[in-house]
Backbone as a ProteinNet text record, in pm:
[ID]
protein_1_A
[PRIMARY]
XXXXXXXXXXXXXXXXXXXXXXXXXXXXXXXXXXXXXXXXXXXXXXXXXXXXXXXXXXXXXXXXXXXXXXXXXXXXXXXXXXXXXXXXXXXXXXXXXXXXXXXXXXXXXXXXXXXXXXXXXXXXXXXXXXXXXXXXXXXXXXXXXXXXXXXXXXXXXXXXXXXXXXXXXXXXXXXXXXXXXXXXXXXXXXXXXXXXXXXXXXXXXX
[TERTIARY]
1491.3	1435.3	1310	1204.1	1087.1	1076.1	978	967.5	943.3	869.1	841.3	968.3	1050.8	1174.4	1269.1	1257.9	1346.9	1332.7	1215.7	1193	1284.4	1312.1	1382.7	1525.7	1570.8	1703.8	1811.8	1926.2	2041.8	2114.5	2117.3	2173.8	2323	2392.4	2533.7	2546.5	2669.9	2693.5	2665.9	2686.5	2675	2564.5	2470.9	2356.9	2345.6	2324.9	2294.7	2153.6	2061.9	1924.2	1908	1864	1864	1727.7	1679.6	1568.1	1628.6	1619.7	1685	1632.3	1500.9	1443.5	1498.2	1517.7	1568.8	1714.4	1799.9	1940.7	1954.3	1865.1	1869.2	1832.3	1734.1	1692.5	1806.5	1870.3	1981.4	2097.8	2128.8	2238.1	2211.2	2086.6	2050.8	2076.8	2031.6	2052.6	2201.7	2281.5	2425.5	2490	2451.5	2508.6	2477.9	2352.1	2312.7	2391.3	2398.5	2464.9	2615.4	2678.8	2823.6	2868.9	2785.1	2820.6	2827.5	2737.6	2742.1	2864.4	2889.5	3000	3136	3154	3285.2	3301.4	3191.3	3194.2	3248.5	3201.2	3235.7	3124.2	3124.9	3024.7	3055.4	2953.1	2966.9	2908	2984.3	2932.2	2836.4	2761.6	2676.9	2764.1	2707.6	2782.6	2811.2	2932	2970.8	2904.9	2808.1	2730.6	2818.4	2910.3	2997	3081	3139.9	3220.8	3136	3014.1	2925.4	2894.8	2866.1	2837	2956.2	3076.2	3198.2	3211.3	3184.6	3191.7	3094.1	2972.5	2871.7	2920.3	2977.2	3027.5	3138.2	3227.5	3335.2	3278.8	3182.8	3118.8	3038.1	2996.4	2923.4	3014.3	3143.1	3243.6	3287.7	3273.7	3324.8	3475.9	3549.2	3694.9	3742.6	3863.8	3917.8	3921.3	3887.8	3886.6	3807.7	3807.4	3737.3	3592	3512.2	3374.6	3277.4	3153	3041.2	2938	2897.8	2801.6	2686.9	2564.8	2448.1	2390	2360.9	2298.5	2157.3	2056.9	1917.4	1862.1	1826.5	1775.8	1624.3	1552.8	1407.8	1375	1275.1	1239.4	1094.2	1032.7	898.1	900.1	797.8	793.3	801.3	745.2	743.9	883.3	975.5	1112.1	1200.4	1232.7	1305.5	1456.6	1504.6	1649.1	1681.7	1804	1859.5	1904.9	1862.1	1896.7	2035.3	2088.9	2211.2	2321.5	2313.1	2414.8	2450.2	2565.7	2606	2675.6	2635.2	2521.3	2389.4	2280.7	2158.3	2031.7	2020.9	1898	1880.4	1772.5	1752.3	1753.5	1675.2	1658.2	1771.3	1814.9	1911.9	2056.9	2087.7	2227.9	2262.5	2161.9	2190.5	2141.9	2019.4	1962.2	2038.8	2081	2151.8	2298.3	2347.7	2487.8	2576.4	2704.9	2801.1	2931.4	3007.8	3141.1	3233.8	3360.5	3462.5	3541.9	3554.4	3639.2	3764.7	3879.4	4005.6	4018.8	3953.5	3965.9	3860.7	3737.5	3626.2	3561.9	3604.1	3547.6	3432.1	3337.7	3231.8	3106.2	3047	2919.3	2817.6	2704.4	2598.5	2477.8	2425.1	2317.5	2186.8	2080.2	1945	1852.8	1753.8	1657.8	1518.3	1436.6	1297.1	1210	1124.4	1029.9	904.3	864.7	744.1	637.3	520	414.2	455.1	372.5	407.6	376.4	319.3	293.5	411.9	457.1	572.6	548.2	423.7	391.8	421.2	399.7	425.7	575.2	655.4	800.4	849.4	796.3	834.2	797.6	679.8	636.6	732.2	769.7	861.7	997.2	1046.4	1175	1171.3	1066.7	1056.6	1038.9	959.5	938.6	1068.6	1142.9	1272.1	1368.6	1371.9	1460.4	1426.5	1297.2	1255.7	1297.3	1285.3	1326.3	1475.7	1555.2	1701	1744.9	1677.7	1713.7	1698.3	1612.3	1588.8	1686.1	1775.8	1873.7	2005.5	2046.1	2166.2	2292	2293.6	2415.4	2443.8	2343.5	2362.3	2421.6	2537.8	2608	2608.4	2597.2	2612.5	2505.2	2427.7	2320.7	2339.5	2339.1	2348	2219.3	2152.8	2020.1	2023.7	1975.8	1962.8	1815.8	1734.1	1591.4	1569.9	1445.5	1412.1	1404.7	1518.7	1528.2	1453.3	1402.1	1323.7	1177.2	1140.5	1003.1	991.8	921.3	910.4	846	748.1	681.4	778.9	859.3	957.3	1057.7	1106.4	1207.2	1149.5	1026.5	962.6	950.7	911.8	898.3	1033.7	1136.6	1271.6	1322	1303.9	1346.8	1277.1	1147.8	1072.7	1122.3	1149.5	1195.9	1332.3	1417.8	1556.1	1580.2	1476.1	1498.7	1558.6	1527.1	1574.4	1686	1744.1	1849.7	1979	2043	2170	2283.7	2353.7	2461.6	2577.3	2588.3	2693.4	2663.1	2536.4	2496	2473	2421.3	2392.5	2448.2	2546.8	2603.3	2522.3	2444	2351.4	2394	2399.8	2432.5	2323.3	2270.9	2168.8	2227.9	2201.3	2258.5	2151.6	2185.4	2094.3	2178.8	2114.8	2188.4	2214.6	2137.3	2155.2	2157.2	2225.4	2221	2077.4	2048.9	1914.2	1907.9	1792.7	1774.2	1742.7	1809.8	1777.9	1800	1758.4	1769.2	1880.3	1850.8	1947.2	2029.7	2109.4	2192.4	2301	2408.6	2510.9	2457.3	2514.6	2472.4	2591.6	2565	2664.8	2595	2670.4	2616.7	2623.2	2509.6	2499.4	2579.4	2584.7	2646.3	2792.2	2866.7	3009.8	3034.9	2959	2977.4	2940.2	2838.1	2795.1	2895.8	2946	3044	3168.1	3214	3330.5	3303.5	3182.4	3146.6	3128.2	3115.5	3106.8	3242	3344.5	3477.5	3501.5	3424.9	3440.9	3520	3632.5	3718.1	3703.3	3734.1	3727.1	3827.1	3941.7	4043.2	3991.9	3916.8	3859.3	3757	3675	3577	3645.7	3749.4	3822.4	3883.9	3937.2	3997.5	3893.3	3773	3668.4	3619.1	3610.7	3562.5	3661.1	3790.2	3893.2	3904.2
-8901.5	-8774.6	-8741.4	-8696.8	-8649.1	-8497.4	-8439	-8292.9	-8235.8	-8309.9	-8260.3	-8258.3	-8361.6	-8369.6	-8255.2	-8200.9	-8091.7	-7969	-7954.2	-7835.7	-7833.9	-7952	-7959.2	-8010.4	-8044.1	-8101.6	-7996.2	-8040.8	-7951.5	-7949.4	-7834.7	-7824.5	-7792.5	-7831.9	-7798.6	-7656	-7606.3	-7474	-7473.7	-7588.1	-7596.9	-7696.2	-7650.3	-7732.3	-7734.3	-7854	-7869.5	-7926.9	-7852.7	-7899.1	-7935.8	-8058.2	-8109.8	-8166.7	-8128.5	-8198	-8318.4	-8435.4	-8554.2	-8594.2	-8580.2	-8617.4	-8527.1	-8400.5	-8307.1	-8337.5	-8359	-8385.8	-8517.5	-8613.4	-8740.5	-8719.7	-8633.8	-8600.3	-8530.9	-8436	-8364.7	-8459.4	-8547	-8642.2	-8734.7	-8778.8	-8864.7	-8793.3	-8669.1	-8593.1	-8576	-8548.2	-8531.4	-8661.5	-8772.8	-8902.7	-8932.4	-8913.4	-8940.6	-8852	-8722.2	-8628.6	-8651.4	-8677.9	-8691.5	-8829.4	-8929.3	-9057.9	-9043	-8964.2	-8938	-8855.3	-8750.4	-8660.6	-8728.1	-8801.4	-8858.9	-9000.6	-9056.5	-9192.3	-9294.3	-9286.3	-9383.5	-9390.1	-9496.8	-9510.7	-9412	-9343.5	-9251.6	-9319.9	-9334.5	-9402.1	-9312.3	-9374.8	-9297.2	-9202.2	-9089	-8990.1	-9044	-9020.2	-9055.7	-8955.5	-9002.3	-8908.7	-8833.4	-8903.5	-8837.8	-8728.4	-8759.5	-8660.4	-8541.9	-8570.3	-8461.5	-8369.1	-8425.9	-8344.2	-8257	-8311.8	-8234.5	-8120.9	-8150.5	-8047.3	-7933.6	-7968.9	-7867.3	-7778.9	-7840.3	-7763	-7667	-7713.3	-7627.3	-7512.7	-7543	-7437.9	-7343.2	-7391.8	-7307.8	-7227.8	-7220.5	-7136.4	-7190.2	-7320.7	-7379.1	-7396.5	-7342.1	-7348.7	-7478.4	-7525	-7646	-7633	-7741.8	-7743.1	-7861.7	-7882.3	-7995	-7955.1	-7946	-7899.6	-8016.3	-7980.3	-8074.3	-8016	-8094.3	-8049.9	-8150.3	-8100.8	-8186.9	-8177.8	-8293.9	-8302.6	-8357.6	-8281	-8324.4	-8347.6	-8472.7	-8513.1	-8528.6	-8449.4	-8463.1	-8542.7	-8631	-8708.7	-8752.8	-8770.6	-8826.2	-8966.3	-8998.3	-9127.6	-9245	-9228.2	-9338.6	-9368.4	-9272.8	-9293.1	-9338.4	-9465.6	-9522.7	-9505.5	-9467.6	-9451.6	-9352.7	-9306.2	-9225.8	-9322	-9300	-9391.8	-9363.8	-9243.9	-9203.8	-9159.1	-9208.4	-9182.9	-9314.3	-9318	-9430.8	-9376.3	-9420.2	-9508.7	-9442.1	-9523.6	-9472.8	-9489.7	-9595.4	-9624	-9524	-9447	-9340.6	-9395	-9499.6	-9548.1	-9639.5	-9729.5	-9832.3	-9784.7	-9693.8	-9657.5	-9512.3	-9425.8	-9283.7	-9228.1	-9257.8	-9199.2	-9241.6	-9142.7	-9170.5	-9207	-9197.6	-9231.2	-9105.9	-9129	-9018.5	-9061.9	-8964.5	-8993.4	-8877.8	-8906.2	-8806.3	-8769.9	-8642.4	-8592.6	-8532	-8565.9	-8520.7	-8369.4	-8305.8	-8160.9	-8082.2	-8134.7	-8055.2	-8114	-8231.4	-8287.7	-8381.7	-8387.1	-8488.1	-8437.9	-8528.3	-8502.5	-8602.5	-8552.9	-8636.2	-8627.9	-8743.5	-8747.7	-8791.4	-8716.2	-8756.1	-8742.6	-8830.1	-8823	-8799.9	-8728.8	-8705.2	-8744.3	-8843.9	-8884.7	-8800	-8736.3	-8653.8	-8725.4	-8664.6	-8723	-8727.5	-8787.3	-8805.3	-8684.4	-8581.3	-8458	-8363.9	-8305.9	-8215.5	-8099.3	-8052.4	-7937.6	-7966.9	-8092.2	-8124.8	-8119.8	-8170.7	-8166.3	-8022.2	-7939.3	-7798.2	-7730.5	-7764.6	-7706.8	-7747.6	-7876.9	-7925.5	-7856.9	-7840.5	-7774.2	-7631.7	-7558.3	-7418.7	-7410.3	-7501.1	-7502.1	-7535.5	-7631.1	-7668.5	-7550.8	-7481.7	-7366.1	-7257.9	-7229.1	-7127.6	-7167.4	-7296.5	-7345.9	-7323.5	-7360.1	-7349.1	-7203.4	-7114.7	-6973.2	-6914.9	-6975.5	-6927	-6983.7	-7071.3	-7130.5	-7053.7	-6992.1	-6908.4	-6988.6	-7117.6	-7196.4	-7225.1	-7210.8	-7235.7	-7110.8	-7127.7	-7014.6	-7020.7	-7142.1	-7158.5	-7255.4	-7211.6	-7294.1	-7304.9	-7428.7	-7455	-7523.7	-7468.8	-7516.4	-7564.1	-7687.1	-7739.4	-7774.1	-7676.3	-7698.4	-7738	-7760.3	-7771.1	-7629.3	-7580.7	-7440.7	-7414.8	-7520	-7504	-7475.9	-7484.4	-7459.5	-7314	-7234.2	-7091.7	-7062.4	-7144.6	-7123.7	-7142.4	-7247.3	-7274.4	-7160.9	-7116.4	-7011.3	-6879.9	-6849.1	-6727.6	-6734.3	-6851	-6868.2	-6859.5	-6915.5	-6909.1	-6765.2	-6691.5	-6551.2	-6472.4	-6498.9	-6429.4	-6466.7	-6594.9	-6642.1	-6585.4	-6567.8	-6527.5	-6377.4	-6302.3	-6161.8	-6077.4	-6106.9	-6023.1	-6088.1	-6196.6	-6265.6	-6184.4	-6167.2	-6094.2	-6187.3	-6155.3	-6240.8	-6251	-6156.2	-6163.8	-6272.4	-6304.1	-6404.5	-6541.4	-6542.3	-6667.8	-6658.4	-6741.7	-6745.7	-6845.7	-6795.7	-6880.7	-6890.6	-7015.4	-7040.4	-7128.2	-7086.8	-7163.5	-7218.8	-7346.2	-7414.9	-7440.2	-7410.6	-7434.6	-7463.1	-7512.1	-7544.1	-7420.3	-7315.2	-7190.3	-7073.6	-6962.9	-6845.2	-6798.6	-6754.8	-6712.5	-6561.3	-6505.8	-6361.4	-6327.9	-6225.6	-6173	-6271.5	-6232.6	-6319.8	-6278.9	-6283.9	-6246.6	-6368.7	-6417.7	-6536	-6544	-6616.3	-6646.4	-6756.6	-6765.1	-6868.6	-6951.6	-7079.4	-7167.8	-7257.8	-7300.8	-7391.8	-7534.7	-7601.5	-7735.9	-7838.9	-7821	-7921.9	-7950.7	-7849.3	-7870.1	-7973.4	-7964.3	-8058.2	-8200.1	-8212.7	-8345.2	-8407.1	-8328	-8380.4	-8431.5	-8354.5	-8397.2	-8528.3	-8542.6	-8664.2	-8784.3	-8758.3	-8865.6	-8896.5	-8824.6	-8848.3	-8785.4	-8682.8	-8612.1	-8484.6	-8470.2	-8353.6	-8253.6	-8129.4	-8026.3	-8054	-8112.2	-8142	-8248.9	-8346.5	-8449.8	-8388	-8298.8	-8231	-8145.5	-8072.8	-7986.7	-8068.1	-8185.1	-8268.1	-8310.8	-8342.1	-8383.9	-8267.8	-8149.8	-8033.4	-7993.7	-8006	-7969.4	-8074.6
-5450.3	-5402.4	-5482.2	-5412.4	-5483.7	-5467.2	-5534.1	-5535.9	-5395.8	-5310.8	-5176.4	-5091.2	-5105.8	-5028	-5059.5	-5180.1	-5221.1	-5132.2	-5069.2	-4985.8	-4862.4	-4807.7	-4679.6	-4689.2	-4807.4	-4823.8	-4797.8	-4749	-4736.8	-4870.7	-4932.1	-5065.7	-5061.7	-5168.8	-5185.1	-5238.6	-5241.4	-5300	-5449.7	-5514.1	-5659.8	-5696.8	-5780.6	-5819.7	-5972	-6027.3	-6169.5	-6179.8	-6244	-6264.5	-6412.1	-6438.4	-6575.1	-6614.7	-6732.3	-6796.5	-6868.9	-6804.9	-6859.5	-6995.9	-7018	-7147.2	-7258.2	-7225.9	-7327.3	-7363.2	-7262.9	-7296.5	-7371.9	-7343.9	-7415.9	-7562.9	-7586	-7722.7	-7798.7	-7733.5	-7797.7	-7825	-7728.8	-7746.6	-7864.9	-7880.3	-7993.9	-8126.3	-8137.4	-8260.9	-8291.3	-8188.5	-8209.2	-8255.4	-8194	-8232.9	-8379.8	-8419.5	-8558.5	-8655.5	-8626.9	-8717.4	-8725.3	-8611.2	-8612.7	-8658.4	-8647.3	-8709	-8860.2	-8916.1	-9061.1	-9096.2	-9019.3	-9050.4	-9035.7	-8926.5	-8895.4	-8947.9	-8995.1	-9053	-8952.6	-8830.4	-8726.8	-8624	-8546.7	-8441.8	-8329.3	-8283.2	-8170.1	-8046.4	-7938.9	-7819.3	-7742	-7652.9	-7561.8	-7480.5	-7444.8	-7367.6	-7227.3	-7179.1	-7042.6	-6948.6	-6869.1	-6787.5	-6687.9	-6624.9	-6526.2	-6591.8	-6707.3	-6777	-6819.9	-6863	-6904.3	-6786.7	-6669.9	-6551.7	-6514.8	-6524.5	-6497.7	-6599.1	-6725.7	-6830.5	-6802.7	-6759.6	-6728.4	-6614	-6510.7	-6396.5	-6439.7	-6525.7	-6575.6	-6659	-6746.9	-6827	-6739.8	-6623.4	-6528.2	-6437.5	-6471.8	-6405	-6269.6	-6246.9	-6123	-6135.6	-6042.2	-6044.6	-5978.6	-6014.5	-5951.1	-5798.9	-5732.7	-5586.6	-5535.5	-5406.6	-5345.3	-5317.3	-5423.4	-5413.6	-5394.7	-5363.3	-5368.8	-5462.8	-5561.1	-5661.3	-5667.7	-5658	-5668.7	-5809	-5867.3	-5998.6	-5979.2	-6021	-6009.3	-6149.6	-6176.7	-6307.6	-6301.5	-6377.4	-6389	-6514.3	-6505.1	-6623.9	-6615.5	-6732.3	-6736	-6676.1	-6598.1	-6529.5	-6627.4	-6747.3	-6843.8	-6900.1	-6890.7	-6939.4	-6824	-6822.2	-6709.3	-6719.7	-6838.3	-6853.7	-6964	-6961.4	-7069.8	-7179.1	-7300.5	-7409.7	-7467.4	-7443.6	-7512	-7416.5	-7292	-7190	-7120.7	-7059.7	-6975.9	-6851.2	-6730.4	-6704.2	-6740.4	-6743.6	-6803.2	-6719.7	-6640.7	-6567.6	-6452.8	-6457.1	-6358	-6215.6	-6190.8	-6053.6	-6010.2	-6098.8	-6059.8	-6066.6	-6159.1	-6182.6	-6149.8	-6141.2	-6123.3	-5989.7	-5951	-5829.9	-5704.6	-5626.2	-5502.4	-5519.5	-5641.6	-5667.5	-5658.8	-5646.1	-5640.4	-5705.4	-5750.7	-5803.8	-5769.9	-5772	-5736.4	-5860.9	-5885.4	-5993.8	-5932	-5988.5	-5927.5	-5931.2	-6026.3	-6042.6	-5964.1	-5958.3	-5904.7	-5779.3	-5734.3	-5612.3	-5637.3	-5540.8	-5543.8	-5614	-5693.7	-5759.6	-5705.8	-5658	-5601.2	-5694.4	-5736.9	-5835.8	-5771.7	-5799.6	-5760.5	-5880.5	-5889.2	-5998.7	-5942.7	-6018.7	-5982.6	-6101.3	-6081.8	-6186.1	-6173.1	-6282.5	-6283	-6364.9	-6376.1	-6458.7	-6604.5	-6686.5	-6827.2	-6913.6	-6854.7	-6928.6	-6912.7	-7023.9	-7019.7	-6924.9	-6917.8	-6833.2	-6686.2	-6643.5	-6503.5	-6473.3	-6563.5	-6542.6	-6541	-6627.9	-6630	-6497.8	-6445.3	-6317.6	-6205.9	-6202.9	-6099.5	-6112	-6234.6	-6255.9	-6202	-6235.5	-6191.4	-6040.3	-5983.6	-5839	-5766.2	-5820.3	-5762.8	-5768.2	-5881.4	-5895.9	-5794	-5776.5	-5679	-5537.6	-5506.5	-5375	-5353.8	-5454	-5443.2	-5432.7	-5505.1	-5500.8	-5360.4	-5280.5	-5144.4	-5042	-5085.5	-4994.3	-5005.3	-4896	-4897.3	-4927.5	-4889.9	-4909.4	-5055.9	-5140.9	-5284.2	-5349.6	-5412.3	-5474.1	-5627	-5681.3	-5826.7	-5876.7	-5974.8	-6029.9	-6180.9	-6230	-6372.5	-6415.5	-6515.9	-6555.3	-6700.1	-6722.3	-6858.2	-6879.4	-6923.2	-6947.9	-7093.8	-7130	-7271.5	-7325.8	-7372.1	-7414.8	-7545.1	-7609.3	-7731.4	-7700.4	-7572.8	-7529.5	-7484.1	-7561.4	-7532.6	-7398.3	-7358.3	-7229.3	-7113.7	-7121.2	-7016.1	-7007	-7121.7	-7122.1	-7067.9	-7102.3	-7050.2	-6898.5	-6847.4	-6702.8	-6633.3	-6695.2	-6637.4	-6632.9	-6741.3	-6743.7	-6632.7	-6614.4	-6511.7	-6371.7	-6349.3	-6218.9	-6183.4	-6284.3	-6259.9	-6275.5	-6308.6	-6347.1	-6234.7	-6110.4	-5999.7	-5917.3	-5967.1	-5892.4	-5898.1	-5783	-5773.6	-5814	-5922.6	-5972.5	-5874.5	-5782.3	-5681.1	-5578.1	-5561.8	-5463.2	-5526.4	-5648.1	-5718.6	-5860.8	-5891.1	-6026	-6108.1	-6202	-6276.7	-6422.2	-6470.7	-6610.8	-6670.5	-6784.2	-6854	-6983.6	-7010	-7125.4	-7230.7	-7356.2	-7468.3	-7592.2	-7696.1	-7818.6	-7904	-7882.1	-7956	-7855.9	-7890.4	-7803	-7780.7	-7659.4	-7622	-7606.8	-7634.5	-7619.4	-7474.4	-7423.5	-7291.3	-7178.3	-7061	-6945.2	-6850.5	-6720.3	-6617.8	-6577.7	-6673.2	-6649.3	-6755.8	-6723.6	-6823	-6914.4	-7034	-7128.1	-7173.5	-7197.8	-7257.9	-7358.8	-7460.2	-7560.8	-7507.8	-7502	-7446.7	-7526.3	-7657.2	-7742.9	-7712.7	-7669.4	-7645.4	-7535.8	-7427.3	-7316.5	-7357.9	-7442.4	-7487.9	-7584.1	-7677.8	-7773.3	-7700.2	-7600.9	-7524.2	-7451.6	-7395.5	-7322.1	-7414.1	-7545.4	-7644.5	-7707.6	-7665.4	-7719.3	-7854.6	-7888.6	-8015.6	-7990.4	-8057.5	-8036.8	-8151.2	-8121.6	-8225.4	-8337.7	-8303.6	-8406.8	-8503.4	-8451.1	-8539	-8633.8	-8582.2	-8666	-8771.2	-8730.3	-8823.6	-8937.6	-8905.8	-9011.2	-9114.3	-9069	-9161.7	-9246.2	-9185.5	-9260.2	-9368.6	-9336.7	-9434.8	-9543.3
[MASK]
++++++++++++++++++++++++++++++++++++++++++++++++++++++++++++++++++++++++++++++++++++++++++++++++++++++++++++++++++++++++++++++++++++++++++++++++++++++++++++++++++++++++++++++++++++++++++++++++++++++++++++++

């Protein structure tokens, strides 16, 4: 799927929009830090499990749902280095999987230019398009929340959205100030997808 096709596509009730380069960066930092803390090798995050975790954190209840995952990435980055599967075009784009608890997840990738600003523009344009589709009820957004410009634009785009019509959850590594959306910590979904449990962390801390 490219950015133009997004205008005319039939969307699912549940949409996950992801800055793939950002989640890969965060996953790398978590792997490095937790390998030191836990003194063991940390595997790449299971992409399917991570998507399910995001949907659950985005308040999706168990049922036979359809959820679309849209991965944006710089064109020069052909794969996620810290997830499996990883290749955007060969392993992720156009693929789908079924979760026994939440139903079907459909994955599409969009390659943008190599400038971060272009990917941010596509993300915001995609979000505006989706907000105008009545069939979309739940939107989960994983932007580069460390970029103040992106966050300012997102707050502005979402400021007048009716939460009764669109349930929006934004994921970041730290709590964010303001914004007309629910918030969740991104790290929890990634740690779970890497097989790191809170009990394992607690044992090391003690």
